[in-house]
C-alpha positions as a Markdown table, in Angstrom:
| # | Residue | x | y | z |
|---|---|---|---|---|
| 1 | Unk | -144.9 | -38.0 | -21.0 |
| 2 | Unk | -148.6 | -37.5 | -20.8 |
| 3 | Unk | -150.2 | -40.6 | -19.9 |
| 4 | Unk | -154.1 | -41.1 | -21.0 |
| 5 | Unk | -154.7 | -43.5 | -18.2 |
| 6 | Unk | -153.8 | -40.9 | -15.5 |
| 7 | Unk | -157.3 | -39.4 | -14.9 |
| 8 | Unk | -158.1 | -37.3 | -12.1 |
| 9 | Unk | -161.7 | -36.9 | -10.7 |
| 10 | Unk | -160.5 | -33.0 | -9.9 |
| 11 | Unk | -157.6 | -30.6 | -10.2 |
| 12 | Unk | -156.6 | -28.8 | -6.9 |
| 13 | Unk | -156.1 | -25.0 | -7.8 |
| 14 | Unk | -155.4 | -22.0 | -6.2 |
| 15 | Unk | -155.2 | -18.3 | -7.6 |
| 16 | Unk | -153.8 | -14.8 | -6.4 |
| 17 | Unk | -152.0 | -16.4 | -3.5 |
| 18 | Unk | -149.5 | -14.0 | -1.7 |
| 19 | Unk | -147.9 | -16.8 | 0.6 |
| 20 | Unk | -146.8 | -20.4 | 0.3 |
| 21 | Unk | -148.5 | -21.0 | 3.5 |
| 22 | Unk | -151.8 | -20.3 | 1.9 |
| 23 | Unk | -151.7 | -23.4 | -0.1 |
| 24 | Unk | -152.8 | -25.1 | 3.1 |
| 25 | Unk | -155.7 | -22.8 | 3.3 |
| 26 | Unk | -158.8 | -25.0 | 2.0 |
| 27 | Unk | -160.6 | -21.8 | 1.3 |
| 28 | Unk | -157.6 | -20.6 | -1.0 |
| 29 | Unk | -156.5 | -24.0 | -2.5 |
| 30 | Unk | -159.7 | -26.3 | -3.5 |
| 31 | Unk | -160.4 | -29.1 | -6.0 |
| 32 | Unk | -162.1 | -27.9 | -9.6 |
| 33 | Unk | -163.8 | -30.9 | -11.3 |
| 34 | Unk | -164.1 | -31.4 | -15.0 |
| 35 | Unk | -167.7 | -30.5 | -14.8 |
| 36 | Unk | -166.9 | -27.2 | -13.3 |
| 37 | Unk | -164.4 | -26.3 | -15.9 |
| 38 | Unk | -166.8 | -27.1 | -18.6 |
| 39 | Unk | -169.7 | -25.3 | -17.0 |
| 40 | Unk | -167.6 | -22.2 | -16.3 |
| 41 | Unk | -165.7 | -22.2 | -19.3 |
| 42 | Unk | -167.7 | -24.2 | -21.9 |
| 43 | Unk | -165.9 | -22.6 | -25.1 |
| 44 | Unk | -162.2 | -23.0 | -24.0 |
| 45 | Unk | -162.3 | -25.4 | -21.2 |
| 46 | Unk | -159.6 | -23.4 | -19.4 |
| 47 | Unk | -159.7 | -22.6 | -15.8 |
| 48 | Unk | -161.7 | -20.2 | -13.9 |
| 49 | Unk | -159.7 | -17.7 | -11.8 |
| 50 | Unk | -161.2 | -17.8 | -8.5 |
| 51 | Unk | -159.8 | -16.2 | -5.7 |
| 52 | Unk | -161.7 | -18.5 | -3.1 |
| 53 | Unk | -164.0 | -21.7 | -2.9 |
| 54 | Unk | -166.9 | -19.3 | -2.3 |
| 55 | Unk | -166.2 | -17.5 | -5.5 |
| 56 | Unk | -166.1 | -21.0 | -7.4 |
| 57 | Unk | -169.6 | -22.2 | -5.6 |
| 58 | Unk | -171.2 | -18.6 | -6.5 |
| 59 | Unk | -169.9 | -18.5 | -10.0 |
| 60 | Unk | -171.0 | -22.0 | -10.7 |
| 61 | Unk | -174.4 | -21.5 | -9.4 |
| 62 | Unk | -174.6 | -18.5 | -11.8 |
| 63 | Unk | -173.7 | -20.7 | -14.7 |
| 64 | Unk | -175.9 | -23.4 | -13.9 |
| 65 | Unk | -178.8 | -21.0 | -14.2 |
| 66 | Unk | -177.8 | -19.1 | -17.2 |
| 67 | Unk | -176.2 | -19.4 | -20.5 |
| 68 | Unk | -173.1 | -17.8 | -21.6 |
| 69 | Unk | -173.3 | -14.9 | -24.2 |
| 70 | Unk | -172.5 | -17.3 | -27.0 |
| 71 | Unk | -172.1 | -21.1 | -26.7 |
| 72 | Unk | -169.4 | -22.6 | -29.1 |
| 73 | Unk | -168.9 | -25.8 | -27.6 |
| 74 | Unk | -171.0 | -27.8 | -30.0 |
| 75 | Unk | -171.1 | -27.9 | -33.6 |
| 76 | Unk | -173.0 | -24.7 | -34.1 |
| 77 | Unk | -172.7 | -21.6 | -31.9 |
| 78 | Unk | -175.7 | -21.0 | -29.7 |
| 79 | Unk | -176.3 | -17.1 | -29.2 |
| 80 | Unk | -178.4 | -15.6 | -26.0 |
| 81 | Unk | -178.1 | -12.4 | -27.6 |
| 82 | Unk | -177.3 | -11.9 | -31.5 |
| 83 | Unk | -174.0 | -10.1 | -31.0 |
| 84 | Unk | -171.3 | -9.6 | -33.0 |
| 85 | Unk | -167.9 | -8.3 | -32.4 |
| 86 | Unk | -166.4 | -5.3 | -34.4 |
| 87 | Unk | -163.0 | -3.9 | -34.1 |
| 88 | Unk | -163.1 | -1.3 | -36.6 |
| 89 | Unk | -159.5 | 0.6 | -36.6 |
| 90 | Unk | -156.1 | -0.8 | -35.4 |
| 91 | Unk | -154.1 | 1.5 | -33.7 |
| 92 | Unk | -151.0 | 0.3 | -35.3 |
| 93 | Unk | -151.6 | -1.1 | -38.7 |
| 94 | Unk | -154.0 | 1.8 | -39.6 |
| 95 | Unk | -151.9 | 4.6 | -37.9 |
| 96 | Unk | -151.2 | 6.0 | -41.4 |
| 97 | Unk | -154.9 | 7.2 | -41.6 |
| 98 | Unk | -154.8 | 9.2 | -38.5 |
| 99 | Unk | -154.4 | 13.0 | -38.2 |
| 100 | Unk | -153.5 | 15.5 | -35.3 |
| 101 | Unk | -155.7 | 18.7 | -35.1 |
| 102 | Unk | -152.7 | 20.7 | -36.0 |
| 103 | Unk | -152.3 | 18.3 | -39.2 |
| 104 | Unk | -155.8 | 18.5 | -40.1 |
| 105 | Unk | -156.1 | 22.5 | -40.1 |
| 106 | Unk | -152.3 | 22.9 | -41.6 |
| 107 | Unk | -152.3 | 19.9 | -43.9 |
| 108 | Unk | -155.9 | 19.4 | -45.1 |
| 109 | Unk | -157.1 | 22.9 | -44.7 |
| 110 | Unk | -160.0 | 21.3 | -42.4 |
| 111 | Unk | -162.6 | 23.6 | -40.4 |
| 112 | Unk | -164.6 | 22.7 | -37.6 |
| 113 | Unk | -168.2 | 21.6 | -38.1 |
| 114 | Unk | -169.6 | 21.4 | -34.6 |
| 115 | Unk | -168.7 | 18.9 | -31.9 |
| 116 | Unk | -165.5 | 17.4 | -32.4 |
| 117 | Unk | -165.8 | 17.0 | -36.2 |
| 118 | Unk | -164.0 | 18.6 | -38.9 |
| 119 | Unk | -164.6 | 19.0 | -42.8 |
| 120 | Unk | -162.0 | 19.6 | -45.6 |
| 121 | Unk | -161.9 | 19.3 | -49.5 |
| 122 | Unk | -161.3 | 15.5 | -48.7 |
| 123 | Unk | -164.3 | 15.2 | -46.7 |
| 124 | Unk | -165.5 | 14.7 | -43.2 |
| 125 | Unk | -163.0 | 13.8 | -40.4 |
| 126 | Unk | -164.5 | 12.2 | -37.3 |
| 127 | Unk | -162.8 | 11.8 | -34.0 |
| 128 | Unk | -160.9 | 8.2 | -33.1 |
| 129 | Unk | -162.3 | 7.0 | -29.9 |
| 130 | Unk | -160.0 | 5.0 | -27.6 |
| 131 | Unk | -160.8 | 3.1 | -24.4 |
| 132 | Unk | -159.1 | 5.8 | -22.3 |
| 133 | Unk | -161.6 | 8.2 | -23.2 |
| 134 | Unk | -164.6 | 6.5 | -21.6 |
| 135 | Unk | -166.1 | 5.3 | -18.6 |
| 136 | Unk | -169.1 | 3.2 | -17.6 |
| 137 | Unk | -172.2 | 4.9 | -19.2 |
| 138 | Unk | -169.9 | 8.1 | -20.1 |
| 139 | Unk | -168.2 | 8.8 | -23.5 |
| 140 | Unk | -167.2 | 12.1 | -22.4 |
| 141 | Unk | -165.1 | 10.6 | -19.4 |
| 142 | Unk | -161.7 | 12.2 | -20.6 |
| 143 | Unk | -160.0 | 13.9 | -23.5 |
| 144 | Unk | -156.5 | 12.8 | -24.8 |
| 145 | Unk | -153.5 | 14.8 | -24.2 |
| 146 | Unk | -150.1 | 14.2 | -25.7 |
| 147 | Unk | -146.7 | 14.5 | -23.8 |
| 148 | Unk | -143.5 | 13.9 | -25.9 |
| 149 | Unk | -141.4 | 13.5 | -23.0 |
| 150 | Unk | -143.2 | 10.0 | -22.1 |
| 151 | Unk | -141.4 | 7.6 | -24.1 |
| 152 | Unk | -143.9 | 4.7 | -23.3 |
| 153 | Unk | -147.0 | 5.9 | -23.3 |
| 154 | Unk | -147.0 | 9.6 | -24.7 |
| 155 | Unk | -150.8 | 9.7 | -24.6 |
| 156 | Unk | -152.6 | 10.1 | -21.6 |
| 157 | Unk | -156.2 | 10.8 | -20.5 |
| 158 | Unk | -157.1 | 14.2 | -19.2 |
| 159 | Unk | -160.3 | 13.6 | -17.0 |
| 160 | Unk | -163.5 | 15.7 | -17.7 |
| 161 | Unk | -164.2 | 18.1 | -14.7 |
| 162 | Unk | -167.5 | 18.6 | -13.3 |
| 163 | Unk | -168.0 | 21.7 | -15.1 |
| 164 | Unk | -167.5 | 20.2 | -18.6 |
| 165 | Unk | -170.0 | 17.0 | -17.5 |
| 166 | Unk | -172.6 | 19.7 | -16.4 |
| 167 | Unk | -172.2 | 21.4 | -19.9 |
| 168 | Unk | -174.3 | 18.9 | -22.5 |
| 169 | Unk | -172.7 | 20.7 | -25.5 |
| 170 | Unk | -169.0 | 19.9 | -24.3 |
| 171 | Unk | -167.3 | 17.1 | -26.1 |
| 172 | Unk | -163.8 | 15.3 | -25.6 |
| 173 | Unk | -160.8 | 16.1 | -27.6 |
| 174 | Unk | -159.3 | 13.3 | -29.0 |
| 175 | Unk | -155.7 | 12.4 | -30.1 |
| 176 | Unk | -156.6 | 11.6 | -33.5 |
| 177 | Unk | -159.1 | 12.2 | -36.4 |
| 178 | Unk | -159.7 | 10.0 | -39.3 |
| 179 | Unk | -162.1 | 9.8 | -42.2 |
| 180 | Unk | -164.5 | 7.1 | -41.6 |
| 181 | Unk | -163.9 | 4.0 | -43.3 |
| 182 | Unk | -167.2 | 2.7 | -45.3 |
| 183 | Unk | -169.8 | 1.4 | -43.1 |
| 184 | Unk | -168.8 | 3.4 | -40.1 |
| 185 | Unk | -170.7 | 6.8 | -39.1 |
| 186 | Unk | -174.1 | 5.2 | -40.4 |
| 187 | Unk | -175.5 | 5.3 | -36.9 |
| 188 | Unk | -175.3 | 8.1 | -34.5 |
| 189 | Unk | -173.9 | 5.8 | -31.6 |
| 190 | Unk | -172.6 | 2.6 | -30.9 |
| 191 | Unk | -171.7 | 0.3 | -27.8 |
| 192 | Unk | -168.2 | -0.4 | -26.8 |
| 193 | Unk | -166.1 | -1.5 | -23.9 |
| 194 | Unk | -162.8 | -1.2 | -22.7 |
| 195 | Unk | -160.3 | -3.7 | -24.0 |
| 196 | Unk | -157.4 | -2.8 | -21.5 |
| 197 | Unk | -158.3 | -3.9 | -18.2 |
| 198 | Unk | -157.3 | -6.3 | -15.1 |
| 199 | Unk | -158.9 | -8.4 | -12.4 |
| 200 | Unk | -157.5 | -6.5 | -9.8 |
| 201 | Unk | -159.1 | -3.0 | -11.1 |
| 202 | Unk | -162.0 | -1.5 | -9.1 |
| 203 | Unk | -163.9 | -2.5 | -12.5 |
| 204 | Unk | -163.0 | -5.1 | -14.8 |
| 205 | Unk | -165.8 | -4.4 | -17.5 |
| 206 | Unk | -166.4 | -0.7 | -18.7 |
| 207 | Unk | -169.0 | -0.2 | -21.3 |
| 208 | Unk | -170.6 | 2.8 | -22.5 |
| 209 | Unk | -172.6 | 4.0 | -25.6 |
| 210 | Unk | -170.3 | 6.0 | -27.8 |
| 211 | Unk | -170.4 | 8.2 | -30.9 |
| 212 | Unk | -170.1 | 6.0 | -33.8 |
| 213 | Unk | -167.8 | 6.7 | -36.7 |
| 214 | Unk | -164.3 | 5.3 | -35.8 |
| 215 | Unk | -163.2 | 3.4 | -32.7 |
| 216 | Unk | -159.7 | 2.2 | -32.1 |
| 217 | Unk | -159.0 | -1.4 | -31.0 |
| 218 | Unk | -158.8 | -0.5 | -27.4 |
| 219 | Unk | -162.6 | 0.2 | -27.7 |
| 220 | Unk | -164.1 | -3.0 | -29.5 |
| 221 | Unk | -167.8 | -2.3 | -30.6 |
| 222 | Unk | -170.5 | -4.8 | -30.2 |
| 223 | Unk | -173.2 | -5.1 | -32.8 |
| 224 | Unk | -176.5 | -6.7 | -32.3 |
| 225 | Unk | -177.2 | -8.9 | -35.2 |
| 226 | Unk | -177.0 | -6.0 | -37.8 |
| 227 | Unk | -180.0 | -3.8 | -36.3 |
| 228 | Unk | -179.5 | -0.7 | -34.5 |
| 229 | Unk | -182.3 | -1.3 | -31.7 |
| 230 | Unk | -181.8 | 1.7 | -29.3 |
| 231 | Unk | -183.7 | -0.1 | -26.1 |
| 232 | Unk | -181.9 | -3.3 | -26.8 |
| 233 | Unk | -178.4 | -1.4 | -27.0 |
| 234 | Unk | -179.5 | 0.2 | -23.6 |
| 235 | Unk | -180.4 | -2.8 | -22.1 |
| 236 | Unk | -177.0 | -4.5 | -23.4 |
| 237 | Unk | -175.1 | -1.7 | -22.0 |
| 238 | Unk | -176.7 | -1.9 | -18.7 |
| 239 | Unk | -176.0 | -5.6 | -18.4 |
| 240 | Unk | -172.6 | -5.2 | -19.2 |
| 241 | Unk | -171.6 | -2.5 | -16.6 |
| 242 | Unk | -173.8 | -4.8 | -13.8 |
| 243 | Unk | -171.9 | -5.4 | -10.9 |
| 244 | Unk | -172.7 | -9.1 | -11.0 |
| 245 | Unk | -171.4 | -9.2 | -14.6 |
| 246 | Unk | -168.5 | -7.5 | -13.4 |
| 247 | Unk | -168.1 | -10.1 | -10.6 |
| 248 | Unk | -168.4 | -12.9 | -13.2 |
| 249 | Unk | -165.9 | -11.3 | -15.8 |
| 250 | Unk | -163.0 | -10.9 | -13.1 |
| 251 | Unk | -163.3 | -14.9 | -12.6 |
| 252 | Unk | -162.1 | -15.2 | -16.3 |
| 253 | Unk | -159.8 | -12.2 | -17.0 |
| 254 | Unk | -156.2 | -13.6 | -16.6 |
| 255 | Unk | -154.2 | -10.7 | -18.2 |
| 256 | Unk | -154.7 | -6.9 | -19.1 |
| 257 | Unk | -157.1 | -7.5 | -21.7 |
| 258 | Unk | -160.6 | -8.2 | -22.0 |
| 259 | Unk | -160.6 | -10.4 | -25.2 |
| 260 | Unk | -163.6 | -11.0 | -26.8 |
| 261 | Unk | -163.5 | -14.9 | -26.3 |
| 262 | Unk | -164.0 | -13.8 | -22.6 |
| 263 | Unk | -166.8 | -11.5 | -23.2 |
| 264 | Unk | -168.8 | -14.4 | -25.0 |
């Protein structure tokens, strides 16, 4: 039973341990105070996932000097940047809207209009961008190829070659095309980041400016207060891909998804 009288000045925490003996290592198992919990995760009050005492000290020092992106610890949200999360198309519930290239040509009578877009009597069809198609600062990192023999993950990325990257006219081939829902495609580009990640990857946060139109839920978009200020988007993309940001992000990611509350 929980007892409100049992209040401790700190909680001893340890993360990413590989051996029971590491519990005795003061650099791997160390106290985290309530003030440090609130400083590092003011919106949720949850524990940071720090590998060492040094990581805790460094991350705490960063948060002492700089605000979080959106502080929701009070009655009203305080935004350091006027950002808004935008999940445009759900890869499961919206799948009835998707068409492969063969389906476009055979069922819709579609024809290419340049780049990786199509037109048909029903209207314009735009590529559905997914997280697996991009890397940091690169919206042309990979095309998507299907393999029906793969039961669990039939769609896999096909990395772009150096020759393809050198060709400014080359575009990636998506798995699906969709008709852009209302409100999408009104700008020539948008800022997105990979949702699927892990704190053990080489990079945990990967962001890029991608052609707008349609993006799946594995590639959430970030809007800047309803405006489309190109320099501000470029600055935010640079910050999201910075090594310092990536270092801090991996102190927060506890699973395989970079949820929006973690980004905030």
